[in-house]
N, C-alpha and C positions, 0 to 999 in steps of 0.2 A: 128191049122192052125196058123204058124207065119204071123203078119200083122205088117209092118212097114210103118208109116205115117210121111211124112217129112214136116216141115213148116219153116216160117222165111225168105224166100227169098224175094228179091225185088231188087229195083233200086236205088243205092248210088253213091256217086262221089268217085274219086281216094282217098285214105288216109282213108276213113271212116270204120267203122265197122259194122257186121251182127253178129248175132247168130242163127245158123240153129238148129232146134230140130228135133228129131227122136224118135217118140213115138211107143214102140215095145210092142206087146202083142201075147198072145197064147202059150207062153212058160215061163218056168223058164230060164233066160238068164245067169245064174252065171256059165255055161259051155261054154258060146259063145263068140266069137270075134265079133265086130261090127266093120264096116268100113264105111268111107265116100269116094266116089268116085265123079267125075265130068265128063261132057262131053260137050265140046264146039262144035258149028256147023261145020261139016265136019270133024271132029277129032274122034279118038277113045276115049272110056271111060278110063280116068286115075285114077289111086290111089292117094289119097290126104292123109289119115291118118286111123289107126285103134287103137282098144281099146280091151284089154282083159277086161270082164265085171268083173270077180271074184277078181282082184286086182288093176285095173286101168292101167295096164301097157300100154305104148302107142308106137306107132311107126308113124313116118311122112316121107313123101316125102321130098327132099331135098329143093324144091322150097317153101314150106309153113313152114319151121322150123324158129321158132322165130316170126311168125306171126300168125298161126292158132293153137288153142288148143282144143283137144277133151276131153271130160268128160263125166260121166255117173251119174245119179241119181237113185239109187237103189229103193228108195221109189217111185219114178215116173214112173220107169221103161223108162226112157227117155236117149237118148244120145244127147249131144250137140256137135257143131262145133262152137266155137268162131273164127271170123275171124277179125282181125284187119290189119290196114295198106292195105286195098285192093287197088288191081291194076286193070287195064282195062284186063289183062290176064287172070285175075280170074274170068272173065266172062264164065259162063257155066250153064248148069242143074247140080244141085248136087244130089246125091243119097245115101242113107243109105242103108246098106247090113249087112246081118248076116251069120255067120256060125258056127255050133256046133263044136268048136273046142278051146283048150286052147293055141294054137300056134297063137300069135297075129301079126307077122310079115308077114302077108300074103296080097300082093298086086296085085294080078292078078283076074280081075273081073271072071273068070272062078271058082275061088277058094270058091266063096260066093254062097250060096244056096237060099238066101231070099234077094229080093229088094223091095224098096219103089218106089212110082211114080214119085219120082224127085220134086225139087222146083228150079225155075229161079232165078239165082243172076246175075244182071247186073251192072258192074262197068264202069261209064263214066268217060272219062278224063278231 
C-alpha cells in the first residue's frame, strides 16, 4: 500500500522560503513519477511540479518556474518542494501525489493514483 505523508507547511511572509517534504512508503518508487499539487479555497486543485524518480527529470507549471524546485532523496524515499520568493497567491493546501509511470510531464490530478493528506501553506503580504 502506497503511503504519502507531507510535512513542512506553515505561515510565512511574502518573500520567505519553505521546504515541503513528502515521505513515501509501500513501494519501490524507481518507476514512479511524483507530483506536487495545490488547492486554494474555492479553487480547483492545480498542478505545481513533477519529478521522475528514476533520473530526477522535472516539469514545472509556469507560475513557479525559477522560484520552486522539486527534488528527491533516494535513501530517504522522500520528495521535496523547495519554495522561494513566496507570494500571497501561493497560499494553498499542498498535496503530494504518485503514479507508476516514467512519463513525468503529467499535470492532471486524475492522472495520479496516490495522494497524501496535504499540508497548509499560508503566505501573508
